[in-house]
N, C-alpha and C positions, 0 to 999 in steps of 0.2 A: 071640572077640575080634574086632573090626573095625579095618580102617586106611582113614584117607581120605587124600589127597594136600590137600597146603595148598601152595598156593602163593605168593609174597611177593614183591611188587615190591618192589626196593630202589633208590630212587635217591640216584647217588653223583655229586656234581659234574654234569658233563653226560650221564650215561649212565645207563639202568637196566640191572637182571642181575634175570633171574628164578630165584628158590631155589625148589627142589621139596621137600619132604621127608615121610616116614611118620611118621604119629604114630598110636596105639593109640586110639581113641577109638568113638566110634558110629558108625552109618553115614553120616549124617546129611555132605554134603560143604558145604563153608566159603569161601570165598578171603578172605583178608588183605589188603590195603595196607597196607605200611610204609615211609614214608623216612627217611630220615635224612641229615647232611653228610658228606662224604667226612672228614672229621675225628672222625668219631663215637669215643666209647673206650668199651669195655666197660662205663666206673662211668658213664655217661649223662654225661658231662663235667660230672659234680659235683666242683667245685673242691675240696670239703673232702676227699672221697673220694681224689682224684687227690694232697692234698695230704698227705693220713693215709701212705697205699701209700706216696709217693716217700720218706717220712722213714725209714718202717720200713725199707724197701731201703737207703736211704742208711746207718744204723744199724745195721745187721747186720756183723759180722765174721768169721762164717763165711763159706760158700758161697753165693754170691748164685745165687739161683732167679728164672726167667723169670715174671714176676707179670702173670697175665690181665688186672690193674684196672686195670694201667696202661698197656696195649694198644691197638690201634686196635681196629675190629671186623674189618679185613681181616688185620690181623696173628695176631688169635685165628684165623681161618678158615683161614690157611695151615700156620699151628701145628696147627690140628686135622686137616686133609686129609691131613701127614705119614704116611707109611707106617711102621710099627713091626716090629719081626722079633719082639715079644712075642706068644704068646698072649692071645687076648681076655680070659679070665679074669685074668690079670694084669694087667691093662690095670684092667679092674674092680677090683679086688684095691686096687693103686696109686693109684684114684681116690679110693675109701672112706678108704685110709688117709690121703692127702693134705686131704681135706676136714674129717676128722675134726682132723686137727692146726691147719689153717686155724681152725675153730672153738675150740679151747684157746689160740692168739693170740689171737683176737678179743675174749675175756671177761676 
């Protein structure tokens, strides 16, 4: 398995931030440039998605959960960077369970 470094320049408001991540791909190195505004959301600022997700959250009577589609890119990054006391396997299982639940809700 090969890995490559992908450096992406993200322009936010008046500053640029370089983000480096490792991806499993071929041995070829590539660099991608991606710009977005300081107010970009995980839903790509799509008003239909934002309204749908907002309505879905407001209509819940049970415990409300954090909704990534309503979050900005920076909010999602902070949430992802928080440390967890759980083993990685448990986090992976929770993610799979969460995605399956979301798929059922979206049908």
